[in-house]
C-alpha positions, 0 to 999 in steps of 0.5 A: 509479706502480704504477697507471701501470706496470700500465696501460702493461703492460696496454695494451702486452700488449693491443696486442701480443696483438691483433697476434698474433691478426691474424698467425695466429701462436702465442704461442711463435712471437710471443714471441721477436720481441716480447721482442726489440723490447722489448729494443731499445726499452730498449737505445735508451733507455739509449743515448740517456741515455748519449749525452746524458751523454757529450756534456755531459761532452765539452763541458765537458772538450773531449775527442775523439770518443765511442767504444763504450767511453764508452757501455759505461762508462755501462752502455749498449750501443753502437747504430749508427744502423741499430740505433736504434729511431727509425731503424726506426720511420722506415723508409719504407713498402715497406721490408723491415722484417723484414730491417731489424730483423734487420740491427739485431740483427746490428749490435748483436751486432757492436758489443757482443761480449757479445751475439754470437749471442744476439739474435733474427733471425727478424723476416723471418717476420713481416709488415711491417705487424705489425712496423710496428704493434709498433714503433709500440706499443712507441714509446709506452713513456714514457721519463719514468717512474721505476724499472725500467719496462722490466724490469717490462714484460719480466717482465710479457710473459714471464709472459703468454707463459708463460700463453698457451702453457699447455703447461707454460709456467710451468716457465720463468717464476716470477711475482714476489712482490707 
């Protein structure tokens, strides 16, 4: 399993770093939007798992509609349709992707008060083709792996961004012990 995690982390980092190189952005300008999209992918995964569990419970108990509180009770954020990863991935060509991702982050904050004014909303600074490529890259994260894959990927990216910045970036991130 560790080999799979390492392969996935390296593949995602190489793809994201290649996109960064093509965008002419510095790592410091690129890290926040990339980490935000990893967060969104994780939140969407948790939302989907919770939705499946809630729907199964509802079918057996014949209770009413699903609420935000139901998702929160399952340890997931409530994601409105326009904040779902698949929604963003399926946006038509020519759509302002940066604006749509900013809107998704605002919608998540609006529906989940603990995140108010926390999520990045600077996606309009990146070109749409870079954002589409990042969405596609992160959509390849398998949902079937066990353990805290998203946490490990997030941690891996934090470390890589800290090293890429080079300028005392290590002050803000301590590598985990192996």
